[in-house]
C-alpha positions as CSV (number, residue, x, y, z in Angstrom):
1,M,24.3,-24.3,-9.9
2,V,23.1,-25.4,-6.6
3,L,22.8,-22.2,-3.8
4,Y,22.2,-24.6,-1.0
5,E,23.3,-27.8,0.4
6,P,20.5,-30.3,0.3
7,P,19.4,-32.2,2.9
8,A,21.7,-35.2,4.7
9,N,21.0,-37.5,7.5
10,V,17.5,-35.9,7.8
11,S,15.3,-37.9,9.8
12,T,13.2,-36.0,12.4
13,A,11.1,-32.7,11.9
14,T,14.0,-31.3,14.4
15,D,16.3,-32.4,11.8
16,M,14.1,-30.5,9.1
17,I,14.1,-27.4,11.1
18,E,17.8,-27.3,12.0
19,W,18.5,-27.4,8.4
20,I,16.3,-25.0,7.2
21,N,17.3,-22.6,9.6
22,S,20.9,-23.2,8.8
23,T,20.1,-22.6,5.6
24,T,18.5,-19.2,5.7
25,G,21.2,-17.9,7.9
26,Q,19.1,-18.2,11.4
27,W,16.4,-16.1,9.6
28,L,13.7,-18.8,9.8
29,F,13.3,-18.4,13.9
30,Q,13.8,-14.4,13.7
31,G,11.0,-14.2,11.0
32,I,9.0,-16.3,13.0
33,L,9.3,-14.1,16.3
34,S,9.0,-10.9,14.4
35,I,5.5,-12.7,12.8
36,V,4.4,-13.5,16.6
37,F,5.4,-10.0,17.9
38,A,3.2,-8.5,15.3
39,I,0.3,-10.6,15.7
40,S,0.4,-10.4,19.9
41,L,0.9,-6.6,19.5
42,I,-2.0,-6.1,17.0
43,T,-4.1,-8.2,19.0
44,M,-3.5,-6.7,22.3
45,L,-4.2,-3.2,20.9
46,K,-7.5,-4.5,19.9
47,N,-8.7,-4.3,23.5
48,P,-10.0,-1.1,24.4
49,Q,-8.8,-1.8,28.2
50,N,-5.2,-2.0,26.9
51,T,-3.0,1.0,26.3
52,A,-0.2,1.1,23.6
53,S,2.9,0.8,26.4
54,K,0.6,-2.3,28.1
55,S,0.0,-4.0,24.5
56,F,3.8,-3.3,23.5
57,F,4.9,-4.5,27.0
58,A,3.1,-7.8,27.1
59,A,3.8,-8.5,22.9
60,S,7.3,-7.7,23.7
61,F,7.4,-10.2,26.7
62,I,6.1,-12.9,25.0
63,T,8.2,-12.9,22.4
64,M,11.1,-12.7,25.0
65,L,10.2,-15.6,26.5
66,I,9.9,-17.5,23.2
67,S,13.2,-16.1,22.0
68,V,14.8,-17.4,25.1
69,M,13.5,-20.9,24.5
70,V,14.8,-21.2,21.0
71,R,18.2,-19.3,22.0
72,T,18.8,-22.5,24.3
73,L,18.2,-24.5,21.1
74,N,20.6,-22.6,19.3
75,L,18.0,-21.8,16.6
76,I,18.6,-17.6,16.8
77,P,21.9,-15.6,17.3
78,T,22.6,-13.8,20.9
79,Y,21.8,-10.6,19.6
80,F,18.4,-11.2,18.5
81,M,17.4,-12.9,21.9
82,T,19.1,-9.4,23.0
83,I,17.1,-7.6,21.4
84,W,13.8,-8.6,22.5
85,I,15.0,-8.4,26.0
86,V,16.0,-5.1,25.7
87,M,12.5,-4.0,23.9
88,T,10.6,-5.8,27.0
89,G,12.8,-3.4,29.1
90,L,11.9,-0.3,27.2
91,A,8.2,-1.6,27.4
92,A,8.3,-1.4,31.0
93,I,10.0,1.7,31.5
94,W,7.5,3.3,28.9
95,M,4.5,1.8,31.4
96,Y,6.4,3.3,34.3
97,V,7.0,6.6,32.9
98,E,3.0,6.5,31.5
99,G,2.2,5.3,35.3
100,T,0.4,2.2,33.4
101,Q,-0.9,-0.2,36.0
102,W,-0.1,-4.2,34.9
103,I,-2.9,-6.5,36.4
104,G,-3.9,-4.1,39.1
105,F,0.1,-3.6,40.6
């Protein structure tokens, strides 16, 4: 019993990534983006000069930029990119309400 189609005409790394992504139901890059967010958030929180809102904004902004690039390659669904855009917007509102300055602005 075969649960997935074996790769056909895979000659480049891009073909392999597209095959893995289609086999996993487009969850490959969704998982990668979630891990990038978690790692960048934890890394930013380690700096004592960063507030939680600033760290959340920076991590979601980085992930949003990557998600837009990955979406243009059609490797993630639009709703997942929209989630990161909304999270970045909410983080910006959180920073505004908290009164946190971003790089002196």
